[in-house]
N, C-alpha and C positions, 0 to 999 in steps of 0.2 A: 508656569509648569514648574512642578517641584520633582527632584530626582532624590531617590533613596539609595544610600550607601549600602552595598550588599557585602557582608563578609566572606573573605576569602575561605573557600573551602578547598582542601587538596584532594587530588584524585585517588581514593583508596588508601589513604594515609601515607601516600608516597610523594616526597617532594620531587617534582619532576626535574628541576634543574640540578639538584644533587645526584639525583639516578641517573643523569645522563653522563656525568662525569666520573661515575663509578668505573674502576679498573676493568671489570669484565665487559663494559659496553664500549671502550675506549681503547683500541688497540691501535699500535703503529707498526704494521708490517709483522716481522717476527720478533721486535723487541718489545715484548708485552710484560715482562718482568719488572717490577718496580723494585728499585734499590734504594732504599732510605740512606740518605747521608747525613754526616755531621761535619761541618767545616768549622775549624776554629784556629785562632793565630795566635802564636807567642811572640815574644821579643824577637827570636831569631827563626822561626819555622812556621809554616802552615800544616796542620794536621787535618788529615781528611780520614773519617772512619765510615765505612760502609757495611751496612748488615747484610750478610749473605749466608744463612744458615743451610747447612748441607751440602756446602761446595767443597770442592777439592782444590788446593791451591794452584794445582798443575793446569786447572782449566780456566785460569785467569790471565788476562793480558791488560797490562797497565802501562799507559803511554802518556807523556808530558810532551805537549807541542805548544810552545811559546807558553802562555798562560792557561791553555786549557788542558786539563786532566780527564782522560778517557780511560774508563774500567769497562773490560768486555769480558764476557765469559759464555759458558754454556752449562747449565744445570741438567745433567741426564738422568732420565727416569730408570730407575734400578729394577724395579718390579711393580706388577699391577696387582691389584687386591679385587676380586671377583666373588661375590656371594649369592649364589642363585641367579635369580633374574634382575637384581638390583646392582649397579656399578656406581660407584661414588669416588670421585677423585677431585679434591680441594687445592692439592698442592701443584705448583706451577713446575713446568719444565720447559727448556728451551734456551735459545740464545737470547741474549741481553746486552745492551749497551748503555752506559751512564756517563755522560761529560760534564763538568762542572768549570766554570772559569774562576780562577783564583784571582784574590783582590789585591795581591802584591807582587812585586818584581822576584822572580824564583830563579835560583841557580839551577843550571842544568849541568849537574856533576855527579860523580859516584856517590856523595854523600846522601842521595835521596834513598830512603828506607821504605821497604814495605814488607808488612808482617801479616800473617792470617792464623788467627786463634780463636777457637770457640765461636766460629761462625762471623767474626768482624774481621774485616780488612782494614789496616790500619797504613796509612801513606804519610811518610814525613818527608818534607820538603823544605829544604834551607832557603830563607830569603836572601836575595841579592841586596846589596847596600843601594838606597835610592839616594840620588844627588837631586837636591833643591837648586834650581838655577833662578836668579832674580832677574827679571826683565822689566827694564825701563820703558815708560812709554814716553814717546816724543809728540 
């Protein structure tokens, strides 16, 4: 008995795997606003930049607990646009939270800097000196 291979056909041109994980279909309670991050490391600090257009810096809460940096906030809707019987709103509003575990030991002191300009939050965290300990196997 011979079997023929049947070519894969997507359903209506939509890749079901990718469609399932798109943001509109995958919400986590009230925290459904995506916050894209860039994390980089220099010789003496870790820099985290988060893209948050349309935010007010007063609506942001930034905390560092051990090596876990958490950014929380709320983007408030200022006005609605209605035209006739059609209502369209693609911008997202609401509470969000994003955490990232940092790759190096960091100092928990007053030298941590945070700034917000042109929709980009920048957090600079000084690195702590790491000490290497040699361990002899017996």
